[in-house]
C-alpha positions as CSV (number, residue, x, y, z in Angstrom):
1,X,-37.1,-88.8,-47.2
2,X,-35.2,-86.7,-49.8
3,X,-32.1,-84.6,-49.7
4,X,-32.3,-81.3,-51.8
5,X,-29.7,-78.6,-52.4
6,X,-30.6,-74.9,-52.6
7,X,-28.9,-71.5,-52.7
8,X,-30.2,-68.0,-52.4
9,X,-29.8,-65.1,-54.8
10,X,-27.6,-63.4,-52.2
11,X,-25.2,-66.4,-51.9
12,X,-23.7,-68.5,-54.6
13,X,-22.8,-71.3,-52.2
14,X,-25.1,-74.3,-51.8
15,X,-26.7,-75.8,-48.7
16,X,-28.6,-79.1,-48.2
17,X,-32.0,-79.8,-46.7
18,X,-33.7,-83.0,-45.7
19,X,-37.4,-83.1,-46.5
20,X,-39.9,-85.8,-45.7
21,X,-42.6,-87.1,-48.1
22,X,-45.1,-84.6,-46.6
23,X,-42.8,-81.7,-47.6
24,X,-41.7,-80.8,-44.1
25,X,-38.2,-79.8,-43.4
26,X,-36.5,-82.3,-41.1
27,X,-32.9,-80.9,-41.1
28,X,-31.0,-78.2,-42.8
29,X,-27.2,-77.4,-43.1
30,X,-25.6,-74.5,-41.5
31,X,-22.5,-74.9,-43.6
32,X,-22.2,-73.8,-47.2
33,X,-20.7,-75.9,-50.1
34,X,-19.1,-74.7,-53.3
35,X,-21.1,-77.1,-55.5
36,X,-24.6,-78.7,-55.6
37,X,-22.9,-82.2,-55.7
38,X,-20.9,-81.5,-52.5
39,X,-24.1,-80.2,-50.7
40,X,-26.1,-83.2,-51.8
41,X,-23.4,-85.7,-50.8
42,X,-23.0,-84.2,-47.3
43,X,-26.8,-84.1,-46.9
44,X,-27.1,-87.9,-47.8
45,X,-24.4,-88.7,-45.2
46,X,-26.4,-86.8,-42.6
47,X,-29.7,-88.6,-43.6
48,X,-27.9,-92.0,-43.4
49,X,-26.6,-91.1,-39.9
50,X,-30.1,-90.0,-38.7
51,X,-31.3,-93.6,-39.3
52,X,-35.0,-92.6,-39.4
53,X,-38.0,-94.0,-41.1
54,X,-40.3,-91.6,-42.9
55,X,-43.9,-92.4,-42.0
56,X,-45.4,-89.2,-43.4
57,X,-47.9,-89.3,-46.2
58,X,-47.2,-87.6,-49.5
59,X,-49.1,-84.3,-50.0
60,X,-51.8,-84.5,-52.6
61,X,-51.6,-81.3,-54.7
62,X,-55.4,-81.2,-55.3
63,X,-57.6,-79.0,-53.4
64,X,-58.6,-81.6,-50.9
65,X,-59.2,-81.2,-47.1
66,X,-59.2,-84.9,-46.3
67,X,-55.9,-84.5,-44.4
68,X,-57.7,-82.2,-42.0
69,X,-60.5,-84.7,-41.2
70,X,-57.8,-87.3,-40.0
71,X,-56.8,-85.2,-37.0
């Protein structure tokens, strides 16, 4: 899993988001942080506390439907 930081055009503060390898959002901060570094650091702490294993498969960015056939 990865921790990413983002902000919106309306708000200069940063928030963190935990995303698995398939691109799905696992968790997102409600709080806001003054810097991207602070947001990522807090997100990494949260990810470590979650103690989960990401078994998702990375998304292929090609136009493939093979992921639909596995269901």
